[in-house]
MIFIDO-52694 format. One record per atom (N, C-alpha, C): residue in one letter; x, y, z. Coordinates in steps of 0.2 Angstrom, whole numbers, plus 5000, padded with zeros to 4 digits. Layout:
<drentors>
aXYZ...
</drentors>
This chain:
<drentors>
x512849224812x512849174818x512049174821x511849114822x511149104824x510949134830x510349164831x510249204837x510649264839x510949304834x511349364835x511249404828x511549464829x511649504823x512349504820x512749454822x513449444819x513349404813x513649434807x513549404801x514049434796x514049404790x514449424785x514049404778x514449434773x514249414766x514849384761x514749334758x515249304754x515349354748x515949344745x516149384739x515949354733x516049364727x515849344720x516049274720x516649254723x516949184722x516749144728x516249174731x515949124738x516449124744x516949174744x517349164750x517049204756x517249194762x516949244767x517349234773x517249284778x517649284784x517149304789x517149264795x516649284800x517049274808x517049324811x517349324818x516749304823x516849244826x516349234832x516749204838x516349204844x516749184850x516949114851x517249104855x517649034856x516948994858x517048924857x516448884860x516048854855x515448824856x514948794852x514548844848x514448854842x514148894838x513748864833x513248904830x512848874825x512848934819x513148914813x513148954808x512648944803x512248994802x511748994797x511949024790x511848984785x512048994778x511349004774x511149064771x510649074767x510649124762x510249114757x510249154752x509649134748x509249194746x508649194743x508749144736x508149094736x508249044731x508548984733x508948974738x509248924740x509048894747x509048834748x508948804755x509348824760x509048844766x509548874772x509948814774x510548824776x510948764779x511148794786x511148754791x511448764797x511948724799x512548744801x513148704803x513348714810x513448664814x513648674821x514448664821x514748714824x515448714824x515748724832x516248704833x516548714839x517248764838x517348824840x517848874839x518348874845x518948864842x519448864848x519948924846x520548914847x521048964847x521348974840x521248924835x521548934829x520848944824x521048984818x520648984814x520248924811x519648934809x519248864808x518948884800x519148834796x518948834789x518248794788x517748824786x517048794785x516748804778x516848754774x516648754767x515948724767x515448754763x514848734762x514548744755x514148704753x513848704746x513148694748x512848754745x512048764746x511648744740x511048714741x510648674736x510148724734x509948734727x509448774725x508748754729x508248804730x507648784732x507248744727x506848704728x506448664723x505848714721x505748734716x505248774713x504648724712x504148744715x503448704713x503048744708x502848704704x502448724698x501748694700x501248754700x500548724701x500348694695x499648674696x499248644690x499148694685x499248674678x499148714673x498448734672x498348804671x497748834671x497748874663x497348844660x497348884653x497048954653x497549004652x497349074652x497749114648x497549164646x498049214641x498549264644x498549264651x498949294655x499449254660x500049264660x500549234664x500249244671x500449204676x500249214683x500649264687x501149284683x501649344687x501249404686x500849414681x500449484681x500049494688x499749444689x499249444695x499549464701x500149424702x500649424708x500849504708x501149524702x501449604702x500849644703x500349634701x499849684703x499749704710x499649644714x499649644720x500249684724x500849664721x501449694724x501449764723x501249794716x501249864715x500649904720x500149864721x499649904725x499849904732x500349874734x500649884741x501349914741x501549944736x502149974736x502250034740x501750074741x501850134745x501750114753x501350064754x501250034761x501850014763x502349974760x502949944762x503449994762x503450044757x503950114757x503850144763x503350154766x503250194772x503050154778x503150074778x502950034784x503350054789x504050064789x504450084795x504550154795x504250184800x504250264801x504950284802x505250254806x505950274807x506450224810x506950224809x507450164811x508250184812x508550144815x509350154815x509550074814x510250074811x510450014810x511250024808x511549964809x512249964808x512349934800x512849964797x513049944790x513849924789x513949874788x514649844786x514649844779x515149874777x515249884769x515949854767x516049804763x516749804760x516749814753x517049854750x517149884744x517849854740x517749834734x518349804730x518249824723x518849854720x518849874713x519549834710x519449794704x520049774702x520049784694x520749794692x520849804685x520849734682x520449714677x520549644675x520949644668x521049704665x521449704659x521749774657x522149784655x522549854654x522849844647x522849904643x523249914637x523949924638x524349904634x525149914635x525349984633x524850014629x525050084626x524450124626x524450194628x523850234627x524150294623x523950304616x524150364612x524850354611x525150304611x525850294609x526350284615x525850314621x526350304628x526350234631x526850214633x526850154637x526450154643x526150114645x525750114651x526150074657x526550024655x526949994661x526549954665x526849954671x526449914676x526149954681x526050024679x525650074683x525950074691x526550084691x526950084698x526850024702x526849964699x526849904702x526149874703x525649924701x524949894702x524849834699x525049834692x524849774688x525249714689x525049654688x525449594689x525649574681x525949524681x526149494674x525549474669x524949474672x524349464668x523949534667x524249584669x524049654668x523349654671x523349624677x522849644682x523049674689x522549694692x522849724699x522249754703x522349754710x521849784714x521949854714x521349894713x521349964713x521249994719x520649964722x520349984728x520049934733x520249924739x520049884744x519949914751x519249904753x519049954759x518549904764x518549924770x518049894774x517849954779x517149954780x517050014784x516349994788x516250024793x515650024797x515350084799x514650094798x514250144798x513650134803x513450194806x512850194809x512350234805x511750204803x511350244798x510550254802x510450324802x509750344805x509250364799x508750334799x508250354794x507550374796x507150414793x506550424794x506150424786x505450404787x505150394781x504750454779x504450494784x504050544782x504150604787x504350664785x504750674778x505350624777x505550604771x506050554770x506750594772x507150564777x507850594779x508250534781x508850544780x509350504783x510050544785x510250504789x510950524792x511450474792x512050474790x512550424791x513250434794x513350394800x513950414804x514450354803x515050364800x515550314798x515950314805x515950264808x516250254815x516950214813x517050174808x517750144808x517850134800x518450124798x518650114791x519350094791x519450054786x520150024784x520150024777x520750054774x520850054766x521450024764x521549974761x522049934758x522549924763x522349904769x522849884775x523049944779x522750004777x522950064782x522350074786x522550084794x522050104798x521750174797x522250214794x522050284794x521850304787x521750254782x521450274776x520750304776x520550344771x519850364770x519450324766x518950294768x518550244764x518050294760x517950254754x517450294750x516750254750x516750204754x516150174756x515650214759x515050214756x514550254759x513850204759x513550194765x512950154764x512350184761x512350254761x511850294758x511950304750x512650284748x512750294741x512550224737x512650174741x512550094738x511750074740x511350124741x510650104743x510250104738x509850044736x509350044731x508650014733x508150064734x507550044737x507050034731x506949974730x506449954724x505749974726x505549994732x504950024734x504750094731x505350134729x505350194727x505150184719x504750234716x504550224710x505050224704x505550264707x506150274702x506750274706x507250244703x507950244706x508450294703x508850334707x509350374703x509950344702x510050324696x510750284695x510950314688x511350374688x511550414682x510950434679x510450394678x509850414675x509250384679x508650414678x508050384683x507850314680x507950264684x507850194682x507050174685x506650154681x505950134684x506050064687x505750074693x505750004697x505149964694x505249894695x504849844692x504249844696x504149894702x503549904706x503249964705x503450004700x503150064699x502450054696x502050114696x501350104695x501250094687x501650114683x501650104676x502150054674x502350004678x502949954675x502749914669x502049904669x501749854664x501849884657x502049954657x502149984650x502849964648x503249944653x504049944652x504349874653x503949834657x504149764659x503749704656x504049654655x503649594654x503849554660x503349514663x503549474668x503249394668x503649354671x503549274669x503549244676x503149204678x503149174685x503549104684x503949094687x504449034686x504348984692x503848994696x503748944701x503848964709x503748924714x503748954721x504048894725x504248924732x504548874736x504448904743x504448854748x504348884755x505048884758x505148944761x505848964764x505848934771x506348944774x506448914782x505948944787x505648994786x505149024791x504449004788x504348964784x503648934781x503248984776x503649034774x503349084769x503449054762x502849054758x502849044751x503149104747x503649084744x504049134740x503949124732x503649174729x503549164722x504149204718x504449154713x504949184709x504649214703x504849274701x504649314695x505249334691x505249314685x505749344681x505449404677x506049454678x505949534676x506249544669x505849564664x506149574657x505949634655x506549674653x506349744649x506049744643x505449774641x505149764634x505649794628x506049844631x506549874626x507249874629x507749864626x508449864629x508649934630x508449984627x508650054628x508250094633x507750054637x507250084641x507650084648x507550134653x507850144659x507650094664x507750024663x507349964667x507949914668x507649874673x508149814675x507949754671x508249704672x508149634670x508449584676x508149524677x508349494682x507649454686x507749444692x507249414696x507049444702x506349434704x506149454710x505849394714x505849404720x505649344725x505149384729x504449364728x503949394732x503549354737x503449374743x503049334748x502349334746x502149274746x501449264744x500949284749x500349314748x499849344752x500049414755x500749414757x500949474760x501149534754x501449504749x501549544743x502149594745x502649574748x503249614749x503849574746x504349614745x505049584742x505349544747x505549474745x505949434750x506649444747x506749454741x507449464738x507449484731x508049504729x507949524721x508649524718x508649504712x509349494709x509249524701x509449594701x509249634696x509849654692x509849664685x510449674682x510249744678x510749794678x510649854674x511149854669x511049874662x511649884658x511749944656x512349964653x512550024651x512150064646x511850024642x511350044637x510750074640x510550044646x509850064649x509950124653x510650144654x510650204658x511150254654x511150234647x511550284642x512250304645x512550254647x513250254649x513650194645x513950214641x514350154636x514950124640x515250164645x515750134649x515550074653x514950074655x514650024660x514449964656x514749904658x514449844655x513849824659x513949804665x513349784668x513449804676x512849814679x512749844687x512349784689x512549744694x512049694696x511849704704x511349704706x511049714713x510749654715x510949624721x510649574724x510449594731x509849574733x509549594740x509349534743x509349534749x508949484754x508649524760x508049504760x507649534766x507449474771x507349494777x507149444782x506649474786x506049444789x505649464794x505849474800x505649534804x505849544810x505249554815x504649564812x504049574816x503449554812x503049514815x502449494812x501949544813x501449564808x501449504802x501849514796x502149584795x502349594788x502949644788x503349654794x503849694794x504449654793x504849674787x505449644784x505849694784x506549674785x507149724783x507649694779x508049744776x508649724772x509149694776x509449634774x509949594778x510649594774x510649584768x511249584764x511049614757x511649654755x511549674747x512249674745x512349644738x512849644734x512849684728x513249734727x513149784722x513749764717x513749734712x514249714708x514349754701x514949764698x514849804692x515549784687x515449804681x515949794677x515849854672x516449874671x516549934666x517149944663x517249984657x517849994654x517950054651x518550084650x518650144647x519350154645x519550174639x520150184635x520550114635x520250054635x520550004635x520649964641x520449994647x520649974654x519949944655x519949884658x519249844660x519349834668x518749854671x518749854678x518149804681x518149774686x517549744689x517649754697x517149754700x517149764708x516549744711x516449764717x515849754721x515849794727x515249814730x515149824737x514749784740x514949744745x514649694749x514449724756x513749724757x513449764763x513049714767x513149724774x512749684779x512449724784x511749724785x511449774789x511249734795x511349764802x511249724807x511049784813x510849744819x510649794824x510049844823x509549824820x509049864819x508649884824x508449954825x508049984830x507450024826x506949984826x506350014823x505850064826x506150064832x505750124836x506250174839x506750204835x507150254839x506850324841x507050354846x506750414849x507250474846x507150504840x507550554837x507350624841x507750664842x507550734844x507350764839x506950824840x506650864834x507150894830x507750904832x508250944827x508750894826x508750824826x509150774825x509350774818x508950784813x509050774806x509150854804x509850864802x509950934799x510250924793x510550974791x510950984784x511550934783x511750914789x512350864789x512050784788x512150754783x511950704781x512450644782x513050664782x513550614782x514150654787x514450614791x515150624795x515450564796x516150574797x516650524800x516750544807x516550494811x516750494818x517550494819x517750544823x518450554824x518750494829x519250474829x519450424834x519550454840x519450424846x519550454852x520250474854x520350524858x521050554860x521150534866x521750534869x521950524875x522050584880x521750644878x521750694883x521050694887x521250724893x520650724898x520250784897x519550784900x519250854899x519450904904x519150964902x519351024905x518951034912x518850974916x518450974921x518850994928x519450974928x519850984934x519750914939x519350874937x519150814941x519850774941x520050744947x520550704947x520450634951x520850584950x520650524953x521250514959x521050494964x521550494970x522050444969x521950394965x522450334964x522950354959x522850404955x523350424950x523350504949x523350534956x523250614955x523850644952x524450634952x525050664949x524850654941x524750594939x524750574932x524150634930x523550634933x523050674930x523250754930x523550784935x523850844934x524250864929x524750804926x525150824921x524650834914x524150784913x523750784908x523250854908x523150874914x522650924915x523050994913x523650994915x524151054913x524051064906x524151004902x524151004894x523451034892x523051014895x522351034893x522251104894x522451134899x522451204901x522851244896x523351214894x523751254889x523451264882x522751244881x522451254875x522351204871x522551134873x522351084868x521751064870x521251044864x520651024866x520650954869x520050934873x520050874876x519450844875x519450774875x518750734874x518550714882x517850694882x517650674889x517750594889x518350574891x518550504892x518750504899x518550444902x518750424909x519550424910x519750424916x520350434917x520750354915x520350304917x520550234915x520750234908x520650284903x520650274896x521550294895x521750314900x522450344899x522950274900x523550284896x523950224897x524650254900x525050214903x525750234906x525650244913
</drentors>
C-alpha cells in the first residue's frame, strides 16, 4: 500500500491477499524487471478482488561498440569492488518479517518396496497430490554488521489453520545475502559478487531500463562456467553508478550443491531505496524449490516480506547473546504480583490476586486486559 509498510507478495501463481483499511487507497504493484503499476481502489465492508497484469520494462540497448569483452564484465567489476562496502553499509537494524511457507506433493508412487502407499491418511487427492505444509509467521529480526550478529523473535504463527501450531518458518533460515562471498546452502556456494567470480561465472549484458524512482537498472545474465561448480545461474539487476543490487533471480541446481534429491532452488529478491544516496534494503524474497525422493515429488516456496525497518536501533551492550531465536509466548490473563488494584473492579482484582499468590506466575498486564 502506497506510503505505508503494509505489503504482501504473490505466490507462484500470482495470487495474493492484502488487508487494508476501509476507504480510498492506492495499491502499488512492482517487481524487478517490470513496470510499476499503481491502482486506486475504494475499500468497503466486502472483500475486493483486484487483478492486474504487469508489463515487462523496456530494455534499452546502447549503441554497438566493437570490443572483445561484453559490457557486463565492466559492470560486474564495479559491483565486486563495492561488495564489502554494501555488506557493511547498514551497521545495525531491526525489521519485521512476514513469511508464508508452503510444501506440496506433486506426485507420489502407489507402492514403495512392495507396500501400498495409499492416500497417506487422506493427504493425497485422486491425482496423488496434496499439501504437506502450510504456515504463516511474523518475526522481529535484529541485526548487527560488525561483529556480525542476529537475533530473531517469532511473535505470531499459524500452521495449517491451527492458531497453536509451531511454524518451521525462520527468517534467518531463508536469508541469502549475495554480498557475502560465499553462501552456505548444503555446500558453500560462490556468490556472483565474489572476488574470484570471473573464474567461475560468465556474464552477459542484456540491456538497461529506468525504474519508477529514475534509477538506471542494468540487467546482467549470470552463467556458471561448469555445471558441477557451486554456482548460481540466472539474472542480476544492478543500479548503474551506485553498483548495488536492485534485484536478483537466481537458480541453484542439485548438481551444483551435490544433492541429487534437489531439482532446483530459485531465489528471487527485490531491494528498494530508503535513504539517499545509496542505502537500499530487501523488500521481498521468494525462495522456491523442487525436489524428489523415493518416487515422491515435492515443490514449495517461502515467500517473505520485510517492513518497518529501523536503521539506527539502540541495542544494549548485552542485547546479542547466545539466544539467536525465540518464540514469544502469547499473553496470559494473570495479573502481576504487585498487589495494585483498581477501584472500579476491586473485588475482581482480589480474586485474580489470590490466584497469583497461590504460586501461579503472572505477566505484567493492565487490569483492563481481563475479561468478565
